[in-house]
C-alpha angles and dihedrals in degrees: 000000000000126000114218126201114219113192139175091041119166107253089239093062114113134195094263093054091051092046091051092048095049096040088067085072101042146300116339112208097181144350123204117186108198115229133190108262093219102044102022090226121135115266096212101261140078143180125235125191119210137156110277099255092046091046092053091051092047093049092049094048102037105040106108093009114143116247118175091342094309127105109236120233106215124175142132109291116250122221113252114249116237125248139081119339126221098050096246132106116285111256122205 
């Protein structure tokens, strides 16, 4: 299974729209649209899980594709590095 990062999504894009788009290139196991924890509104990116061969095909065909006037950024998701979150100095 491969996890795909999908960025630069229009904020109106929902899980069903992403699933439909990616299912044209193979089996979609899951779609996770990331939302702001305070407002609940979409943050403009999502993660899609697909079998490896399907994921490669989807990345190749969908990266740069226009969706709602925005070019999608589609690539294999990278693991987050550990450490403090928030980017600022740690305050005690």
